C-alpha positions in Angstrom: 33.4 16.9 -7.0 30.7 14.7 -6.9 31.9 11.5 -8.6 29.0 8.8 -10.6 30.0 5.8 -12.3 27.6 4.0 -14.6 26.2 0.7 -13.1 26.8 -0.3 -16.9 30.4 1.0 -17.2 33.0 -1.5 -18.4 32.8 -5.3 -19.2 30.0 -6.6 -20.9 28.9 -10.0 -20.4 30.4 -11.1 -23.7 33.8 -9.1 -23.0 34.0 -10.8 -19.5 33.4 -14.2 -21.4 36.1 -13.8 -23.8 38.8 -12.5 -21.6 38.1 -15.2 -18.9 38.3 -17.7 -21.3 41.5 -16.5 -22.6 43.2 -16.0 -19.4 42.1 -19.9 -18.0 43.0 -21.1 -21.6 46.6 -19.5 -21.1 47.0 -21.6 -17.9 46.5 -24.6 -19.5 48.0 -24.1 -22.8 51.3 -22.9 -23.8 51.4 -22.6 -27.4 48.3 -20.3 -27.9 47.7 -18.1 -30.6 45.0 -15.6 -31.1 43.3 -14.0 -34.7 43.7 -10.3 -34.2 43.0 -8.5 -30.9 40.4 -10.2 -28.2 38.8 -6.7 -27.6 39.1 -3.5 -28.7 41.2 -2.0 -25.7 45.3 -1.9 -25.4 45.1 -2.4 -21.7 43.7 -5.7 -22.6 45.7 -6.2 -25.7 49.0 -5.8 -23.4 47.4 -8.3 -20.8 46.9 -11.0 -23.5 50.5 -10.5 -25.2 52.0 -10.6 -21.3 50.6 -14.2 -20.9 52.3 -15.5 -23.8 49.4 -15.5 -26.4 50.7 -14.9 -29.9 49.1 -12.7 -32.3 48.8 -14.3 -35.7 46.9 -12.5 -39.0 46.0 -15.8 -40.5 45.8 -19.4 -39.8 48.5 -20.1 -42.0 50.9 -18.7 -39.2 49.5 -21.5 -36.6 52.2 -24.3 -37.1 50.7 -26.2 -33.9 49.0 -25.5 -30.9 45.5 -23.7 -30.7 43.5 -20.6 -32.0 41.5 -18.2 -30.1 38.7 -16.6 -32.2 38.3 -13.0 -30.8 35.0 -11.6 -29.0 34.1 -10.1 -32.7 34.3 -13.4 -34.2 35.2 -14.6 -37.5 34.3 -15.7 -41.0 33.3 -19.2 -41.2 36.2 -19.6 -43.8 38.1 -19.0 -40.8 36.8 -22.1 -38.9 37.0 -24.4 -42.1 40.5 -23.3 -42.8 41.4 -24.5 -38.9 39.7 -27.6 -39.5 41.3 -28.7 -42.7 44.7 -27.9 -40.6 43.4 -29.8 -37.5 44.1 -26.8 -35.5 41.6 -26.7 -32.6 39.8 -23.7 -32.1 38.8 -21.9 -28.8 36.0 -19.9 -29.7 35.4 -16.8 -27.5 33.0 -15.2 -30.0 30.1 -13.2 -28.2 27.0 -15.3 -28.0 25.0 -12.5 -29.2 26.9 -12.2 -32.2 27.1 -15.8 -33.0 23.5 -15.4 -33.0 23.6 -13.2 -36.1 25.9 -15.1 -37.8 23.5 -17.8 -37.7 20.6 -15.9 -38.9 22.8 -14.6 -41.7 23.8 -18.1 -42.4 20.2 -19.5 -42.6 18.7 -16.9 -44.5 21.7 -16.8 -47.1 21.1 -20.7 -47.8 17.5 -19.7 -48.1 18.2 -17.5 -50.9 17.1 -14.1 -49.3 19.3 -10.7 -49.4 21.2 -9.9 -46.2 21.2 -6.3 -45.1 23.5 -5.4 -42.5 23.3 -2.3 -40.4 26.8 -1.2 -39.5 30.5 -0.1 -40.1 31.8 -2.4 -43.2 35.3 -1.9 -41.6 34.6 -3.4 -38.1 35.5 -6.8 -37.5 32.3 -8.1 -36.2 30.4 -6.8 -39.4 33.3 -8.1 -41.5 32.7 -11.8 -39.6 29.2 -11.6 -39.9 29.5 -11.0 -43.7 31.6 -13.7 -43.9 28.6 -16.4 -42.7 26.8 -15.2 -45.8 29.6 -15.8 -48.1 30.4 -11.9 -48.3 27.0 -11.3 -50.2 25.5 -9.1 -47.7 24.8 -5.1 -48.4 26.2 -3.2 -45.3 24.7 0.3 -44.5 26.1 2.6 -41.9 24.1 6.1 -42.7 21.5 7.9 -44.3 23.9 8.3 -47.5 24.4 4.5 -47.7 20.6 4.1 -47.8 19.9 6.8 -50.2 22.1 4.7 -52.9 20.6 1.5 -52.3 19.0 0.0 -55.2 15.9 -1.6 -53.4 14.2 -3.4 -56.6 16.0 -6.7 -56.1 15.9 -6.8 -52.4 12.2 -8.2 -51.7 12.1 -10.6 -48.9 15.3 -9.0 -47.4 16.7 -9.8 -43.9 18.1 -7.1 -41.6 20.4 -7.3 -38.9 22.7 -5.1 -36.8 26.1 -4.8 -35.6 25.5 -5.5 -31.6 27.0 -1.7 -31.0 25.3 0.4 -33.2 22.7 3.1 -31.7 19.4 2.0 -31.5 17.7 5.2 -32.5 19.6 5.3 -36.0 18.8 1.4 -36.4 15.2 2.1 -35.8 15.1 5.0 -38.1 17.5 2.7 -40.7 15.2 -0.2 -40.7 11.9 1.9 -41.0 12.7 3.4 -44.0 14.4 0.2 -45.3 11.0 -1.6 -44.4 9.3 1.3 -46.7 11.3 0.5 -49.7 11.4 -3.0 -49.6 8.5 -5.5 -49.8 8.2 -8.2 -47.1 11.2 -6.7 -44.8 12.0 -8.8 -41.7 14.0 -7.1 -39.2 16.3 -8.7 -36.5 17.0 -6.1 -33.7 20.5 -7.6 -32.8 21.6 -4.8 -30.9 22.9 -5.7 -27.7 21.1 -5.2 -24.5 24.3 -4.4 -22.8 24.9 -1.7 -25.3 21.3 -0.2 -25.1 21.2 0.1 -21.5 24.9 1.8 -21.5 23.7 4.2 -24.3 20.1 4.9 -22.4 22.0 5.9 -19.2 24.8 8.0 -20.6 22.3 10.3 -21.6 21.2 10.5 -18.2 24.9 11.1 -16.8 25.5 13.7 -19.3 22.4 15.7 -18.4 23.3 15.5 -15.1 26.4 16.3 -14.3 28.7 19.0 -15.2 31.2 16.8 -17.2 31.4 13.3 -18.0 34.5 10.7 -19.1 34.0 8.0 -21.2 36.7 5.4 -20.9 37.4 2.9 -24.0 39.7 1.8 -26.7 40.1 4.6 -29.8 39.1 1.4 -31.7 36.1 0.7 -29.5 33.0 1.2 -31.6 30.9 1.2 -28.5 33.0 3.7 -26.6 32.8 5.7 -29.4 29.2 5.7 -29.8 29.0 6.8 -25.8 31.1 9.5 -26.7 28.9 10.7 -29.5 25.9 10.8 -27.6 27.5 12.5 -24.2 29.0 15.0 -26.3 25.7 16.0 -27.9 24.4 16.5 -24.7 27.0 17.9 -22.7 30.4 19.8 -24.0 32.3 18.9 -21.2 33.0 15.4 -22.5 36.3 13.7 -22.5 37.2 10.4 -24.3 40.4 8.4 -22.6 41.5 5.2 -22.8 43.1 4.8 -19.2 44.7 7.1 -16.2 47.5 8.4 -18.5 44.9 10.6 -20.5 43.4 11.8 -17.5 43.7 15.9 -18.4 43.3 17.1 -14.8 43.5 20.9 -16.2 40.5 20.4 -18.2 38.3 19.0 -15.1 39.2 22.3 -13.2 35.9 24.0 -11.8 33.7 20.9 -12.6 31.4 19.9 -9.2 30.1 17.1 -10.8 31.5 14.3 -13.1 29.9 11.4 -14.5 32.0 8.3 -15.6 31.2 5.8 -18.3 33.4 3.1 -19.9 33.1 0.8 -23.0 31.8 -2.7 -23.2 35.8 -3.6 -23.4 37.1 -1.7 -20.9 38.4 -3.8 -18.0 37.3 -3.1 -14.4 40.7 -2.1 -13.1 41.4 0.5 -15.7 38.0 2.3 -14.2 39.0 1.9 -10.8 42.2 3.6 -11.0 40.4 6.4 -13.1 37.9 6.5 -10.1 40.4 6.6 -7.0 42.1 9.7 -8.9 39.2 11.5 -9.4 38.4 10.5 -5.4 41.4 13.2 -4.8 38.5 16.3 -5.7 35.8 14.7 -4.1 34.3 16.7 -1.5 
């Protein structure tokens, strides 16, 4: 078996920054809390738990110590609540997400309608919406677009969740531009996401099979699986080496490996070393 690993597999800069920041902070602070999951990956979550960082669901649960904001960011009200309680924040929000938050904050203040292309249940989208007083219109698919009442949306601002598919965002934003007067489109899909998605298409076409490594709640990992599956039916989505199905790989002469932005290097390496047993 020939094994190829995507050069874009694993931690994106934002995920690495959040992870490194949290690990370093835990070395110097004994009473750390984190509002949710740092990244959508169970191996990372287990690591954060093991170093003593306590997961909380609200600012109210933090009696003292410091509060970590996860890589997906959080609503403005969370920062306001922490400030009121004099709780120091360690902000690991991805800089690209912060940029979107500032865009929607600015234009919402100017009174312009905000449209977010993304999953309304994803933490990043909920956080972005929280920077425009939860007033944004969230569109995730063609059905949402068809239901949209565009009459009162003149001068609307359109942004995207960082991990969405570029091709679909382009299609959706084009249709919105035709429906709404004076639309401004901000392509806020992360470059790392675009690169990863472009390369998985090549990997899926060139190999007998593809392994996508990522957390089950990871939006960008699921997108990679979706893209690859459409091109190669022998695409497998696993979170770590425990889920590697050896029998399913029998007969494959080449395998491509990619991984979501929140997948740590050590998980990818474990799987790669296991697959090397088949390498000729």
